DRENMAR-420803 format. One line per field, with one value per atom (N, C-alpha, C): residue number from 1; residue in three letters; x, y, z; atom name. Coordinates in steps of 0.1 Angstrom, whole numbers, plus 5000, padded with zeros to 4 digits. Example, Ala and Ser with C-alpha at 12.3 -4.5 7.8 and 13.67 -1.06 7.14 Angstrom:
// residues 2
resi <- c(1_1_1_2_2_2)
resn <- c(ALA_ALA_ALA_SER_SER_SER)
X <- c(5132_5123_5132_5128_5137_5129)
Y <- c(4943_4955_4967_4978_4989_5000)
Z <- c(5078_5078_5078_5071_5071_5079)
name <- c(N_CA_C_N_CA_C)
***
This chain:
// residues 168
resi <- c(1_1_1_2_2_2_3_3_3_4_4_4_5_5_5_6_6_6_7_7_7_8_8_8_9_9_9_10_10_10_11_11_11_12_12_12_13_13_13_14_14_14_15_15_15_16_16_16_17_17_17_18_18_18_19_19_19_20_20_20_21_21_21_22_22_22_23_23_23_24_24_24_25_25_25_26_26_26_27_27_27_28_28_28_29_29_29_30_30_30_31_31_31_32_32_32_33_33_33_34_34_34_35_35_35_36_36_36_37_37_37_38_38_38_39_39_39_40_40_40_41_41_41_42_42_42_43_43_43_44_44_44_45_45_45_46_46_46_47_47_47_48_48_48_49_49_49_50_50_50_51_51_51_52_52_52_53_53_53_54_54_54_55_55_55_56_56_56_57_57_57_58_58_58_59_59_59_60_60_60_61_61_61_62_62_62_63_63_63_64_64_64_65_65_65_66_66_66_67_67_67_68_68_68_69_69_69_70_70_70_71_71_71_72_72_72_73_73_73_74_74_74_75_75_75_76_76_76_77_77_77_78_78_78_79_79_79_80_80_80_81_81_81_82_82_82_83_83_83_84_84_84_85_85_85_86_86_86_87_87_87_88_88_88_89_89_89_90_90_90_91_91_91_92_92_92_93_93_93_94_94_94_95_95_95_96_96_96_97_97_97_98_98_98_99_99_99_100_100_100_101_101_101_102_102_102_103_103_103_104_104_104_105_105_105_106_106_106_107_107_107_108_108_108_109_109_109_110_110_110_111_111_111_112_112_112_113_113_113_114_114_114_115_115_115_116_116_116_117_117_117_118_118_118_119_119_119_120_120_120_121_121_121_122_122_122_123_123_123_124_124_124_125_125_125_126_126_126_127_127_127_128_128_128_129_129_129_130_130_130_131_131_131_132_132_132_133_133_133_134_134_134_135_135_135_136_136_136_137_137_137_138_138_138_139_139_139_140_140_140_141_141_141_142_142_142_143_143_143_144_144_144_145_145_145_146_146_146_147_147_147_148_148_148_149_149_149_150_150_150_151_151_151_152_152_152_153_153_153_154_154_154_155_155_155_156_156_156_157_157_157_158_158_158_159_159_159_160_160_160_161_161_161_162_162_162_163_163_163_164_164_164_165_165_165_166_166_166_167_167_167_168_168_168)
resn <- c(MET_MET_MET_THR_THR_THR_ARG_ARG_ARG_GLN_GLN_GLN_GLY_GLY_GLY_ALA_ALA_ALA_THR_THR_THR_ALA_ALA_ALA_TYR_TYR_TYR_TYR_TYR_TYR_THR_THR_THR_ARG_ARG_ARG_ALA_ALA_ALA_ILE_ILE_ILE_GLU_GLU_GLU_ALA_ALA_ALA_GLN_GLN_GLN_GLU_GLU_GLU_LYS_LYS_LYS_HIS_HIS_HIS_CYS_CYS_CYS_PRO_PRO_PRO_GLU_GLU_GLU_PHE_PHE_PHE_ARG_ARG_ARG_ASP_ASP_ASP_THR_THR_THR_GLN_GLN_GLN_ALA_ALA_ALA_ALA_ALA_ALA_ARG_ARG_ARG_ALA_ALA_ALA_VAL_VAL_VAL_LEU_LEU_LEU_ASP_ASP_ASP_ALA_ALA_ALA_THR_THR_THR_PRO_PRO_PRO_PRO_PRO_PRO_THR_THR_THR_ASP_ASP_ASP_HIS_HIS_HIS_PRO_PRO_PRO_THR_THR_THR_VAL_VAL_VAL_ARG_ARG_ARG_LEU_LEU_LEU_THR_THR_THR_ASN_ASN_ASN_PRO_PRO_PRO_LYS_LYS_LYS_GLY_GLY_GLY_ARG_ARG_ARG_ARG_ARG_ARG_MET_MET_MET_THR_THR_THR_LYS_LYS_LYS_HIS_HIS_HIS_THR_THR_THR_ILE_ILE_ILE_SER_SER_SER_ILE_ILE_ILE_GLU_GLU_GLU_ILE_ILE_ILE_ASP_ASP_ASP_GLU_GLU_GLU_ALA_ALA_ALA_GLU_GLU_GLU_LEU_LEU_LEU_PRO_PRO_PRO_ARG_ARG_ARG_TYR_TYR_TYR_THR_THR_THR_ASN_ASN_ASN_THR_THR_THR_HIS_HIS_HIS_LEU_LEU_LEU_ALA_ALA_ALA_MET_MET_MET_ILE_ILE_ILE_TRP_TRP_TRP_HIS_HIS_HIS_VAL_VAL_VAL_ALA_ALA_ALA_GLN_GLN_GLN_ALA_ALA_ALA_ASN_ASN_ASN_PRO_PRO_PRO_ARG_ARG_ARG_ASP_ASP_ASP_GLY_GLY_GLY_PHE_PHE_PHE_ALA_ALA_ALA_ASP_ASP_ASP_SER_SER_SER_ILE_ILE_ILE_ALA_ALA_ALA_GLY_GLY_GLY_ASP_ASP_ASP_LEU_LEU_LEU_ALA_ALA_ALA_GLU_GLU_GLU_ARG_ARG_ARG_ILE_ILE_ILE_GLY_GLY_GLY_ARG_ARG_ARG_GLU_GLU_GLU_ILE_ILE_ILE_ILE_ILE_ILE_ARG_ARG_ARG_ARG_ARG_ARG_TRP_TRP_TRP_LEU_LEU_LEU_LYS_LYS_LYS_ALA_ALA_ALA_THR_THR_THR_PRO_PRO_PRO_PRO_PRO_PRO_GLU_GLU_GLU_LEU_LEU_LEU_TRP_TRP_TRP_HIS_HIS_HIS_HIS_HIS_HIS_GLN_GLN_GLN_GLY_GLY_GLY_ARG_ARG_ARG_HIS_HIS_HIS_ASN_ASN_ASN_PRO_PRO_PRO_GLY_GLY_GLY_ALA_ALA_ALA_GLN_GLN_GLN_LEU_LEU_LEU_SER_SER_SER_LYS_LYS_LYS_PHE_PHE_PHE_ALA_ALA_ALA_LYS_LYS_LYS_TYR_TYR_TYR_THR_THR_THR_PRO_PRO_PRO_PRO_PRO_PRO_ALA_ALA_ALA_ASP_ASP_ASP_ALA_ALA_ALA_GLU_GLU_GLU_MET_MET_MET_ASP_ASP_ASP_SER_SER_SER_PRO_PRO_PRO_GLU_GLU_GLU_TRP_TRP_TRP_HIS_HIS_HIS_ALA_ALA_ALA_GLY_GLY_GLY_THR_THR_THR_TRP_TRP_TRP_THR_THR_THR_LEU_LEU_LEU_ARG_ARG_ARG_ASP_ASP_ASP_ASP_ASP_ASP_ILE_ILE_ILE_LYS_LYS_LYS_GLU_GLU_GLU_ASP_ASP_ASP_ALA_ALA_ALA_ARG_ARG_ARG)
X <- c(0858_0850_0859_0857_0863_0869_0882_0889_0877_0869_0859_0853_0843_0839_0844_0860_0865_0870_0868_0867_0863_0851_0835_0834_0836_0836_0843_0860_0873_0869_0861_0856_0841_0835_0825_0828_0836_0843_0850_0858_0865_0857_0847_0837_0831_0830_0820_0827_0843_0849_0851_0854_0852_0839_0829_0814_0814_0821_0817_0834_0843_0856_0861_0856_0859_0877_0884_0898_0902_0893_0901_0898_0910_0911_0921_0932_0944_0931_0923_0918_0929_0938_0946_0953_0963_0968_0965_0951_0942_0939_0936_0933_0944_0953_0969_0970_0968_0969_0964_0947_0939_0940_0948_0952_0963_0972_0984_0980_0963_0962_0956_0964_0962_0945_0935_0922_0923_0912_0913_0899_0897_0883_0884_0895_0895_0884_0881_0864_0861_0872_0868_0867_0868_0865_0849_0842_0825_0818_0807_0798_0786_0783_0776_0784_0773_0777_0779_0784_0782_0771_0759_0748_0739_0747_0745_0737_0732_0726_0731_0730_0737_0741_0753_0757_0749_0744_0734_0744_0740_0748_0740_0745_0740_0741_0728_0731_0728_0737_0740_0736_0726_0722_0728_0734_0741_0734_0726_0723_0730_0735_0743_0734_0734_0731_0741_0744_0750_0753_0740_0738_0742_0741_0746_0763_0768_0785_0787_0791_0797_0791_0780_0775_0782_0789_0788_0803_0804_0816_0829_0839_0852_0852_0852_0850_0841_0824_0814_0820_0825_0830_0839_0845_0857_0851_0846_0833_0829_0821_0808_0822_0831_0841_0846_0847_0852_0839_0828_0813_0813_0815_0814_0825_0838_0848_0844_0839_0835_0818_0815_0799_0804_0792_0795_0795_0785_0785_0792_0790_0803_0803_0813_0812_0816_0826_0827_0815_0802_0790_0779_0780_0774_0779_0775_0786_0779_0772_0762_0776_0780_0788_0803_0808_0821_0815_0807_0802_0803_0795_0792_0808_0817_0826_0836_0838_0841_0838_0823_0824_0828_0824_0828_0846_0854_0866_0868_0861_0864_0860_0852_0847_0861_0866_0876_0885_0890_0900_0898_0884_0880_0883_0880_0885_0902_0908_0920_0931_0926_0930_0923_0916_0909_0916_0924_0931_0946_0947_0964_0964_0976_0981_0985_0979_0986_1000_1008_1018_1016_1021_1013_1024_1040_1050_1055_1051_1055_1061_1053_1048_1045_1049_1045_1049_1041_1044_1054_1061_1068_1087_1086_1095_1100_1091_1095_1105_1096_1105_1118_1123_1132_1141_1138_1146_1150_1138_1146_1158_1155_1161_1179_1180_1186_1200_1191_1200_1210_1206_1215_1221_1213_1223_1223_1231_1230_1227_1223_1219_1235_1237_1247_1244_1238_1236_1245_1247_1251_1263_1278_1286_1285_1279_1281_1265_1261_1243_1246_1236_1232_1223_1226_1214_1203_1189_1175_1176_1180_1179_1175_1168_1162_1172_1186_1195_1198_1198_1200_1196_1183_1171_1175_1181_1186_1198_1198_1211_1205_1211_1215_1216_1209_1212_1223_1232_1241_1242_1247_1249_1256_1255_1266_1280_1289_1302_1306_1296_1298_1286_1281_1273_1278_1285_1292_1308_1314_1321_1318_1303_1299_1292_1293_1287_1297_1312_1324_1327)
Y <- c(5714_5711_5698_5689_5677_5679_5669_5675_5673_5669_5662_5675_5681_5696_5707_5704_5717_5715_5706_5700_5707_5703_5705_5724_5725_5742_5748_5744_5753_5747_5735_5733_5743_5746_5755_5766_5772_5786_5782_5775_5776_5775_5766_5766_5779_5788_5800_5811_5811_5819_5818_5810_5803_5807_5807_5809_5827_5833_5850_5855_5847_5852_5842_5843_5833_5830_5845_5840_5833_5831_5822_5810_5802_5784_5779_5780_5776_5765_5758_5753_5740_5738_5727_5729_5741_5749_5748_5755_5757_5743_5732_5716_5712_5717_5710_5717_5729_5736_5726_5727_5722_5711_5702_5685_5684_5698_5693_5704_5707_5714_5704_5704_5695_5700_5689_5691_5700_5708_5721_5724_5728_5731_5746_5751_5770_5776_5785_5791_5797_5806_5810_5796_5783_5774_5766_5777_5773_5775_5773_5775_5782_5785_5789_5793_5806_5814_5809_5814_5808_5800_5807_5803_5793_5787_5774_5781_5792_5796_5795_5796_5794_5812_5809_5829_5830_5845_5850_5860_5867_5880_5891_5904_5911_5924_5932_5951_5957_5967_5978_5993_6000_6008_6018_6029_6045_6054_6062_6079_6088_6092_6102_6118_6126_6140_6147_6153_6166_6181_6181_6193_6191_6178_6178_6172_6173_6170_6178_6193_6196_6194_6186_6180_6166_6156_6143_6142_6133_6127_6127_6131_6126_6114_6102_6091_6085_6093_6093_6097_6109_6109_6107_6095_6095_6077_6075_6063_6061_6079_6078_6084_6085_6093_6080_6068_6056_6051_6052_6046_6054_6062_6072_6070_6067_6062_6048_6040_6026_6031_6038_6039_6037_6022_6018_6025_6038_6047_6051_6055_6059_6070_6077_6088_6099_6092_6100_6101_6089_6094_6100_6103_6107_6113_6132_6140_6136_6128_6128_6122_6111_6102_6112_6119_6126_6138_6143_6160_6151_6139_6137_6135_6127_6123_6138_6147_6162_6167_6169_6174_6172_6155_6148_6150_6149_6158_6169_6180_6188_6192_6187_6187_6184_6173_6167_6174_6182_6193_6205_6210_6224_6215_6204_6201_6203_6197_6196_6209_6215_6232_6237_6235_6246_6241_6229_6225_6227_6232_6234_6252_6253_6264_6269_6280_6289_6297_6293_6303_6316_6323_6334_6349_6340_6348_6343_6337_6330_6340_6341_6355_6370_6378_6392_6401_6410_6423_6428_6430_6438_6430_6417_6405_6411_6415_6415_6428_6438_6451_6451_6443_6445_6436_6425_6416_6422_6430_6440_6446_6458_6463_6462_6446_6441_6434_6435_6435_6441_6455_6468_6475_6473_6479_6472_6477_6471_6480_6474_6480_6484_6496_6496_6502_6496_6503_6512_6524_6530_6517_6524_6514_6506_6517_6515_6507_6508_6503_6486_6484_6470_6465_6451_6447_6447_6450_6450_6463_6471_6481_6493_6502_6513_6522_6525_6524_6520_6506_6499_6500_6501_6504_6521_6527_6540_6542_6528_6528_6532_6532_6538_6528_6530_6522_6528_6520_6524_6513_6517_6511_6499_6487_6480_6480_6477_6477_6472_6464_6453_6460_6464_6475_6491_6494_6505_6503_6490_6488_6485_6478_6474_6490_6499_6514_6520_6518_6527_6520)
Z <- c(2788_2776_2776_2768_2763_2748_2749_2736_2720_2722_2710_2709_2722_2716_2719_2720_2715_2702_2693_2682_2676_2677_2674_2670_2682_2685_2674_2676_2661_2652_2647_2632_2629_2635_2634_2629_2641_2637_2626_2622_2604_2595_2595_2586_2585_2599_2594_2590_2595_2588_2572_2567_2551_2548_2550_2544_2543_2558_2553_2550_2544_2544_2534_2519_2510_2506_2508_2511_2517_2531_2542_2537_2530_2531_2535_2541_2544_2558_2556_2566_2574_2566_2566_2583_2578_2589_2606_2601_2615_2620_2613_2615_2624_2615_2626_2634_2640_2649_2660_2657_2664_2670_2662_2666_2674_2676_2679_2698_2697_2711_2721_2733_2742_2747_2748_2757_2766_2768_2776_2778_2796_2799_2797_2795_2793_2793_2798_2798_2784_2778_2763_2752_2756_2745_2751_2748_2749_2740_2740_2733_2742_2751_2760_2770_2776_2783_2796_2808_2824_2830_2819_2831_2820_2809_2798_2791_2784_2773_2762_2754_2739_2738_2733_2732_2716_2716_2704_2701_2687_2682_2690_2692_2697_2692_2688_2680_2688_2691_2707_2696_2698_2693_2701_2701_2707_2700_2712_2708_2705_2700_2700_2695_2711_2707_2704_2697_2689_2701_2707_2716_2729_2729_2745_2748_2735_2736_2746_2750_2762_2770_2775_2786_2789_2777_2782_2787_2797_2806_2794_2801_2789_2789_2793_2793_2782_2781_2775_2758_2760_2748_2739_2746_2739_2730_2739_2738_2721_2724_2714_2701_2704_2688_2685_2694_2689_2681_2685_2676_2662_2667_2653_2642_2643_2638_2631_2640_2634_2628_2625_2617_2603_2602_2590_2577_2578_2568_2559_2544_2539_2539_2549_2548_2535_2526_2514_2503_2507_2501_2504_2517_2526_2535_2538_2549_2564_2568_2579_2589_2586_2595_2598_2590_2587_2595_2596_2602_2614_2618_2638_2638_2632_2643_2642_2632_2631_2646_2643_2658_2671_2668_2683_2685_2672_2679_2681_2675_2678_2695_2702_2711_2723_2718_2725_2722_2711_2709_2717_2720_2729_2742_2745_2758_2762_2757_2758_2758_2751_2744_2756_2765_2776_2790_2792_2797_2799_2785_2783_2784_2788_2790_2779_2776_2763_2761_2752_2751_2749_2755_2758_2750_2748_2745_2728_2728_2715_2701_2698_2690_2693_2693_2696_2687_2688_2672_2674_2684_2688_2678_2674_2668_2658_2648_2635_2632_2637_2638_2645_2655_2663_2658_2649_2644_2624_2624_2608_2616_2624_2628_2630_2640_2639_2628_2619_2604_2598_2607_2601_2612_2623_2636_2650_2656_2670_2680_2695_2705_2713_2715_2723_2739_2751_2764_2766_2782_2781_2795_2790_2797_2811_2819_2834_2836_2828_2828_2836_2845_2846_2835_2833_2821_2827_2822_2821_2834_2838_2845_2840_2845_2835_2827_2832_2827_2817_2813_2805_2794_2794_2780_2775_2784_2778_2766_2762_2753_2737_2729_2715_2704_2690_2683_2669_2665_2659_2648_2636_2624_2626_2622_2624_2618_2626_2615_2603_2600_2587_2574_2585_2573_2570_2579_2576_2564_2568_2557_2545_2541_2532_2520_2528_2525_2520_2523_2518_2503)
name <- c(N_CA_C_N_CA_C_N_CA_C_N_CA_C_N_CA_C_N_CA_C_N_CA_C_N_CA_C_N_CA_C_N_CA_C_N_CA_C_N_CA_C_N_CA_C_N_CA_C_N_CA_C_N_CA_C_N_CA_C_N_CA_C_N_CA_C_N_CA_C_N_CA_C_N_CA_C_N_CA_C_N_CA_C_N_CA_C_N_CA_C_N_CA_C_N_CA_C_N_CA_C_N_CA_C_N_CA_C_N_CA_C_N_CA_C_N_CA_C_N_CA_C_N_CA_C_N_CA_C_N_CA_C_N_CA_C_N_CA_C_N_CA_C_N_CA_C_N_CA_C_N_CA_C_N_CA_C_N_CA_C_N_CA_C_N_CA_C_N_CA_C_N_CA_C_N_CA_C_N_CA_C_N_CA_C_N_CA_C_N_CA_C_N_CA_C_N_CA_C_N_CA_C_N_CA_C_N_CA_C_N_CA_C_N_CA_C_N_CA_C_N_CA_C_N_CA_C_N_CA_C_N_CA_C_N_CA_C_N_CA_C_N_CA_C_N_CA_C_N_CA_C_N_CA_C_N_CA_C_N_CA_C_N_CA_C_N_CA_C_N_CA_C_N_CA_C_N_CA_C_N_CA_C_N_CA_C_N_CA_C_N_CA_C_N_CA_C_N_CA_C_N_CA_C_N_CA_C_N_CA_C_N_CA_C_N_CA_C_N_CA_C_N_CA_C_N_CA_C_N_CA_C_N_CA_C_N_CA_C_N_CA_C_N_CA_C_N_CA_C_N_CA_C_N_CA_C_N_CA_C_N_CA_C_N_CA_C_N_CA_C_N_CA_C_N_CA_C_N_CA_C_N_CA_C_N_CA_C_N_CA_C_N_CA_C_N_CA_C_N_CA_C_N_CA_C_N_CA_C_N_CA_C_N_CA_C_N_CA_C_N_CA_C_N_CA_C_N_CA_C_N_CA_C_N_CA_C_N_CA_C_N_CA_C_N_CA_C_N_CA_C_N_CA_C_N_CA_C_N_CA_C_N_CA_C_N_CA_C_N_CA_C_N_CA_C_N_CA_C_N_CA_C_N_CA_C_N_CA_C_N_CA_C_N_CA_C_N_CA_C_N_CA_C_N_CA_C_N_CA_C_N_CA_C_N_CA_C_N_CA_C_N_CA_C_N_CA_C_N_CA_C_N_CA_C_N_CA_C_N_CA_C_N_CA_C_N_CA_C_N_CA_C_N_CA_C_N_CA_C_N_CA_C_N_CA_C_N_CA_C_N_CA_C_N_CA_C_N_CA_C_N_CA_C_N_CA_C)
***
């Protein structure tokens, strides 16, 4: 593309930007950059596609079947999550857009949790009683027992020394 063609392309782009975005008025700065740009044959500076046809606008409709969410591939699920987030519908005025994005997000979370091993021993029923008992008593295993041997578990709970002093 010649410098003249590039200049015409950028001029039309700037004019379109001004038309669709009224607050974009700093065209002098943009044109100064354009004037300083050397001529180029770069493939991005063209008004036609590689086959010589003029480029046009495209509208793409994507159908999302909520009943099929569990069967979509991970790649497709990620794509429709982005589509649902980009949905132009007002999610505050209408719950449909938000409900769809939430269902897709929950499917993503469900798959992630399915692939993530659970923490089995973080919280247990015996933690609280043992912690409460330890505030007032200490465990004393038999003197000759090895730790975690059956004999070690045959020890006794006795009142803590600091508790005995407070009771006097």
